[in-house]
C-alpha positions as CSV (number, residue, x, y, z in Angstrom):
1,M,18.5,-45.6,13.3
2,S,22.1,-45.7,14.5
3,Q,23.3,-43.3,17.3
4,I,25.3,-41.4,14.7
5,P,23.1,-41.4,11.6
6,S,24.4,-41.7,8.1
7,V,24.0,-38.6,5.9
8,L,22.8,-38.7,2.2
9,I,24.0,-35.6,0.3
10,T,22.9,-34.8,-3.2
11,G,25.1,-32.8,-5.5
12,A,28.0,-34.2,-3.5
13,S,30.8,-34.2,-6.1
14,T,31.8,-30.5,-5.7
15,G,31.1,-27.2,-4.0
16,I,28.6,-27.0,-1.2
17,G,27.7,-30.7,-1.3
18,A,31.3,-31.9,-1.2
19,T,32.0,-29.5,1.7
20,Y,29.0,-30.8,3.6
21,A,30.4,-34.3,3.0
22,E,33.7,-33.4,4.5
23,R,32.2,-31.6,7.5
24,F,29.8,-34.5,8.3
25,A,32.6,-37.1,7.8
26,R,34.8,-35.2,10.4
27,R,31.8,-35.3,12.8
28,G,31.9,-39.1,12.5
29,H,28.9,-39.6,10.2
30,D,28.9,-42.3,7.5
31,L,27.9,-40.9,4.1
32,V,26.0,-41.6,0.9
33,L,27.2,-39.4,-1.9
34,V,24.8,-38.7,-4.8
35,A,25.8,-36.9,-8.0
36,R,26.5,-37.5,-11.7
37,D,30.3,-37.1,-11.5
38,V,31.5,-40.5,-10.3
39,V,35.2,-39.7,-10.7
40,R,35.0,-36.7,-8.4
41,M,32.9,-38.6,-5.9
42,E,35.3,-41.5,-5.9
43,A,38.2,-39.1,-5.2
44,L,36.4,-37.3,-2.4
45,A,35.3,-40.6,-0.9
46,S,38.7,-42.1,-1.0
47,R,40.3,-39.1,0.7
48,L,37.6,-38.9,3.4
49,R,37.7,-42.6,4.2
50,E,41.5,-42.3,4.7
51,E,41.3,-39.1,6.8
52,T,38.2,-39.9,8.9
53,G,37.6,-43.7,8.8
54,V,33.9,-43.3,8.0
55,T,32.0,-45.5,5.6
56,I,31.1,-43.8,2.3
57,D,28.8,-45.2,-0.3
58,I,28.6,-43.7,-3.8
59,L,25.3,-43.6,-5.7
60,P,25.7,-42.1,-9.2
61,A,22.5,-40.4,-10.3
62,D,21.1,-37.7,-12.5
63,L,18.2,-36.5,-10.5
64,T,16.4,-35.2,-13.6
65,K,16.1,-38.7,-14.9
66,A,13.2,-40.8,-13.5
67,E,15.1,-44.0,-13.1
68,D,18.0,-42.4,-11.3
69,L,15.7,-40.5,-9.0
70,A,13.9,-43.7,-8.2
71,K,17.1,-45.3,-7.1
72,V,17.8,-42.5,-4.6
73,E,14.3,-42.6,-3.4
74,A,14.5,-46.3,-2.7
75,K,17.8,-45.8,-0.8
76,L,16.2,-43.2,1.4
77,R,13.1,-45.3,2.1
78,D,14.9,-48.5,2.8
79,D,18.2,-47.7,4.4
80,A,17.4,-47.2,8.1
81,R,20.9,-46.0,8.8
82,I,20.3,-42.7,6.9
83,G,18.9,-40.1,9.3
84,I,19.9,-36.9,7.6
85,L,19.2,-35.8,4.1
86,V,20.9,-32.8,2.6
87,N,19.0,-31.7,-0.5
88,N,21.8,-29.7,-2.2
89,A,21.6,-30.7,-5.8
90,G,20.6,-27.7,-8.0
91,T,21.5,-25.7,-11.0
92,A,20.9,-22.3,-12.6
93,I,20.5,-20.9,-16.1
94,G,21.6,-17.7,-17.6
95,K,19.8,-15.0,-19.6
96,S,16.4,-13.4,-19.0
97,F,13.1,-15.3,-18.8
98,I,12.1,-14.6,-22.4
99,E,15.5,-15.7,-23.6
100,Q,15.6,-19.0,-21.7
101,S,14.4,-22.1,-23.4
102,V,11.4,-24.0,-22.1
103,E,13.6,-27.2,-22.0
104,D,16.2,-25.5,-19.8
105,M,13.5,-24.1,-17.5
106,T,11.9,-27.5,-17.2
107,R,15.1,-29.2,-16.3
108,L,15.8,-26.4,-13.7
109,V,12.5,-27.0,-12.0
110,A,12.9,-30.8,-12.2
111,L,16.2,-30.6,-10.3
112,N,15.7,-27.7,-8.0
113,A,12.2,-28.4,-6.9
114,T,10.7,-31.7,-8.1
115,A,13.7,-33.9,-7.1
116,L,13.9,-32.2,-3.7
117,V,10.2,-32.9,-3.0
118,R,10.4,-36.5,-4.0
119,L,13.5,-37.2,-2.0
120,S,12.0,-35.5,1.0
121,A,8.9,-37.5,0.6
122,A,10.9,-40.7,0.4
123,I,12.6,-40.2,3.8
124,A,10.1,-38.2,5.8
125,P,7.7,-41.0,6.7
126,R,10.5,-43.1,8.1
127,L,12.0,-40.3,10.1
128,A,8.6,-39.3,11.5
129,N,8.0,-42.9,12.5
130,A,11.4,-43.0,14.2
131,G,10.8,-39.6,15.9
132,E,14.2,-38.3,14.9
133,G,16.3,-37.1,11.9
134,A,16.8,-34.1,9.8
135,I,16.2,-32.7,6.3
136,V,18.4,-29.8,5.1
137,N,17.2,-28.0,2.0
138,I,19.6,-25.6,0.3
139,G,17.7,-22.6,-1.0
140,S,19.0,-19.2,-1.9
141,V,18.4,-15.6,-0.9
142,V,17.3,-15.2,-4.6
143,G,14.1,-16.8,-3.5
144,L,13.4,-13.7,-1.4
145,A,14.3,-11.2,-4.0
146,P,12.6,-11.1,-7.5
147,E,14.6,-7.9,-7.9
148,F,17.7,-10.0,-8.5
149,G,16.3,-10.9,-11.9
150,M,16.6,-14.7,-11.9
151,S,12.9,-15.4,-12.1
152,V,12.7,-19.2,-12.6
153,Y,15.7,-20.0,-10.5
154,G,14.4,-17.7,-7.7
155,A,10.9,-19.2,-8.0
156,T,12.4,-22.7,-7.3
157,K,14.3,-21.4,-4.3
158,A,11.2,-19.6,-3.0
159,F,9.5,-23.0,-3.3
160,V,12.3,-24.6,-1.3
161,L,11.9,-22.1,1.5
162,F,8.1,-22.5,1.6
163,L,8.3,-26.3,1.5
164,S,10.9,-26.3,4.3
165,Q,8.7,-24.0,6.5
166,G,5.6,-26.2,5.9
167,L,7.5,-29.4,6.6
168,A,8.9,-27.9,9.8
169,L,5.3,-27.2,11.0
170,E,4.2,-30.7,10.1
171,L,7.2,-32.8,11.0
172,G,8.8,-30.8,13.8
173,P,6.3,-32.0,16.4
174,K,7.1,-35.6,15.3
175,G,10.8,-35.0,16.1
176,V,12.1,-34.3,12.6
177,Y,14.2,-31.2,12.2
178,I,13.9,-29.2,8.9
179,Q,16.4,-26.6,8.0
180,A,16.3,-24.2,5.0
181,V,19.7,-22.7,4.2
182,L,19.7,-19.6,2.1
183,P,23.2,-18.8,0.6
184,A,23.9,-15.6,-1.3
185,T,26.7,-15.5,-3.9
186,T,29.0,-18.4,-3.1
187,R,32.2,-19.5,-4.9
188,T,30.8,-22.6,-6.6
189,E,30.7,-24.0,-10.2
190,I,27.0,-23.0,-10.5
191,W,28.2,-19.7,-12.0
192,D,29.7,-21.5,-14.9
193,H,26.2,-22.7,-15.7
194,V,25.0,-19.1,-16.2
195,G,28.1,-17.9,-18.0
196,T,29.3,-15.6,-15.2
197,D,32.9,-15.2,-13.9
198,V,32.6,-15.5,-10.2
199,N,36.1,-14.1,-9.7
200,A,34.8,-10.8,-11.2
201,M,32.0,-10.5,-8.6
202,S,32.1,-8.8,-5.2
203,N,31.0,-10.1,-1.8
204,V,31.5,-13.7,-2.8
205,M,31.4,-16.1,0.2
206,E,33.7,-19.1,0.2
207,V,32.1,-22.5,0.3
208,G,33.7,-23.5,3.6
209,D,32.5,-20.4,5.3
210,L,29.0,-21.0,4.0
211,V,28.8,-24.6,5.1
212,D,30.4,-23.9,8.5
213,A,27.8,-21.2,9.2
214,A,25.0,-23.4,8.0
215,L,26.1,-26.1,10.4
216,V,26.1,-23.6,13.3
217,G,22.4,-23.0,12.4
218,F,21.9,-26.8,12.1
219,D,23.3,-27.3,15.6
220,R,21.1,-24.5,16.9
221,R,18.1,-26.1,15.2
222,E,17.3,-22.9,13.3
223,P,14.4,-23.4,10.9
224,V,15.9,-20.9,8.4
225,T,19.6,-20.1,8.3
226,I,20.8,-17.1,6.2
227,P,24.6,-17.1,6.5
228,P,25.2,-13.7,4.7
229,L,22.6,-11.8,6.7
230,H,24.4,-10.0,9.5
231,D,21.3,-8.6,11.2
232,G,19.2,-11.7,12.0
233,G,16.5,-9.4,13.4
234,Q,15.7,-8.3,9.9
235,W,14.6,-11.9,9.0
236,D,12.7,-12.2,12.3
237,A,10.9,-8.9,11.6
238,A,10.0,-10.0,8.0
239,D,8.8,-13.4,9.2
240,G,6.9,-11.7,12.1
241,A,5.2,-9.4,9.7
242,R,4.1,-12.3,7.5
243,K,2.7,-14.1,10.5
244,A,0.9,-11.0,11.7
245,M,-1.2,-11.1,8.5
246,L,-2.4,-14.7,8.9
247,G,-5.5,-13.8,10.9
248,N,-6.5,-11.3,8.3
249,L,-6.1,-13.4,5.2
250,V,-9.4,-15.4,5.4
251,N,-12.5,-13.4,5.1
252,A,-16.0,-13.8,3.6
253,L,-16.0,-10.4,1.9
254,P,-13.3,-8.7,-0.1
255,A,-11.3,-6.0,1.6
256,E,-13.1,-2.6,1.8
257,R,-10.6,-1.1,-0.7
258,Y,-11.8,-3.5,-3.4
259,R,-15.4,-2.7,-2.7
260,T,-15.1,1.0,-3.4
261,Q,-14.5,2.4,-6.9
262,A,-11.7,4.8,-7.1
């Protein structure tokens, strides 16, 4: 791996992914941009090459298609220059659970969860063997809050958080840093997918602010970065409460309250 590793970013044509590309390019990292929109990626790459002088490769791919996903997996396995993976590609769907089509749900899970797992699995063995590198997974605060009403989307983002925490425990001792980033409402095109006018919403974070905050967490090597959460102690308390239960979760007998009829 080079001293300054290359960064592969999915969903890199716009929004959070494009902003990550700009920020990493300005830090001197070469890039591999992955998305469906070649025109946008070409425009972004051309500008960043001129402004920063870094090398930028473009890899067009629809990560819900097996053949495209396989191309990106191969790139992550075989290109030793890539030391950072940003799993940003994702989508959302509108309406309630009972109104959503199974086809839309399946595509959502394929992009938000399955593709993320497969790309992480493609690069993780190589990073672990090298003893360095990072995987950044873009989740969402919706994964913490079923009350927000985006059941399938939120479930995929809860999956992203859990996977990130599990990988951190497994790969951290091998020198691989795993970061889960949990945005809240951010001004991106994802709202077009659910038929919502983001300009009519309140407390919307700008993409640049979101990515800059996430990179502060990245530099600090935070396992979980929640840019909109002002009181970090709340996350620490919630995670601490979860960990406090661990010793009580495995028992031979059911809890007393389930052995007594009401």
